[in-house]
C-alpha positions in Angstrom: 0.0 0.0 0.0 2.9 2.4 0.7 3.9 2.1 -3.0 0.6 3.7 -4.3 1.0 6.7 -6.6 -1.2 9.3 -4.9 -1.5 11.3 -8.1 -2.8 8.4 -10.0 -5.3 7.8 -7.3 -6.5 11.4 -7.6 -6.6 11.2 -11.4 -8.5 8.0 -11.4 -11.0 9.4 -8.7 -11.8 12.5 -10.7 -11.6 11.1 -14.2 -10.3 14.2 -15.8 -11.3 14.9 -19.3 -9.0 17.3 -21.2 -10.2 19.8 -23.9 -8.6 22.8 -25.6 -10.3 26.1 -25.3 -9.4 29.4 -26.9 -9.5 32.8 -25.1 -10.2 35.8 -27.3 -8.5 39.2 -27.1 -11.5 40.3 -25.1 -11.0 37.5 -22.7 -14.0 35.6 -23.9 -14.4 31.9 -24.3 -16.8 29.2 -25.1 -17.0 26.1 -22.8 -17.4 22.7 -24.3 -21.1 21.9 -25.1 -21.3 18.6 -23.3 -19.9 20.1 -20.1 -22.5 22.9 -20.2 -25.3 20.6 -20.7 -24.1 18.2 -17.9 -23.8 21.0 -15.3 -27.1 22.8 -16.5 -25.5 25.6 -18.3 -26.6 24.8 -21.8 -28.4 28.3 -22.0 -25.6 30.1 -20.1 -25.6 31.2 -16.4 -23.2 32.3 -13.8 -20.1 30.3 -12.6 -17.5 30.7 -9.8 -14.0 30.8 -10.7 -11.3 30.1 -8.2 -7.7 31.0 -9.1 -5.5 28.2 -7.9 -2.3 30.1 -9.0 0.1 27.8 -11.0 -2.3 24.9 -10.8 -4.9 26.7 -12.9 -8.4 27.7 -12.5 -11.3 25.8 -10.9 -14.7 26.6 -12.6 -17.9 25.6 -10.8 -21.5 26.4 -11.9 -23.6 28.4 -9.5 -26.8 26.2 -9.0 -29.9 28.0 -8.6 -32.0 26.9 -5.4 -34.4 24.0 -5.9 -38.2 24.7 -5.5 -38.1 23.1 -2.1 -35.2 25.3 -0.9 -36.9 28.4 -2.2 -40.1 27.4 -0.5 -38.2 27.0 2.7 -36.6 30.3 2.5 -39.7 32.2 1.7 -41.6 30.4 4.6 -38.6 31.4 7.0 -39.0 35.1 5.9 -42.7 35.3 6.4 -43.7 37.6 9.4 -44.9 35.7 12.3 -48.2 36.6 14.1 -47.7 38.1 17.5 -49.9 38.0 20.5 -53.1 40.1 20.3 -52.3 43.7 21.4 -48.6 43.1 21.3 -47.9 45.6 18.4 -50.0 48.3 20.3 -48.1 47.6 23.5 -44.7 48.0 21.6 -45.9 51.3 19.9 -47.2 52.7 23.3 -43.8 51.8 25.0 -41.8 53.6 22.3 -44.0 56.6 22.5 -43.8 56.8 26.2 -40.0 56.7 26.0 -40.0 59.5 23.5 -42.3 61.6 25.6 -40.1 61.1 28.7 -37.1 62.4 26.9 -38.8 65.7 26.2 
């Protein structure tokens, strides 16, 4: 086991596929169509790009939230109902503090 080539293990794990891309003078490029379709960017969309220095760039698509994630976020943002009269009490308390200062 000590003789294992760690780089070979990593290459086999991630199954890298190489492709050549061209960068225009305006720093524009076209990504491979099969990759775009596989990651859900067939019609374009945002990506995160991480600069790994000499190792290159890591490009990851930004996934939009699923319908369930969106529903959960909206439900968490909905205002909660307070106790009856609580809003009136808060307003009255704030007014009394303001009147005490003057």
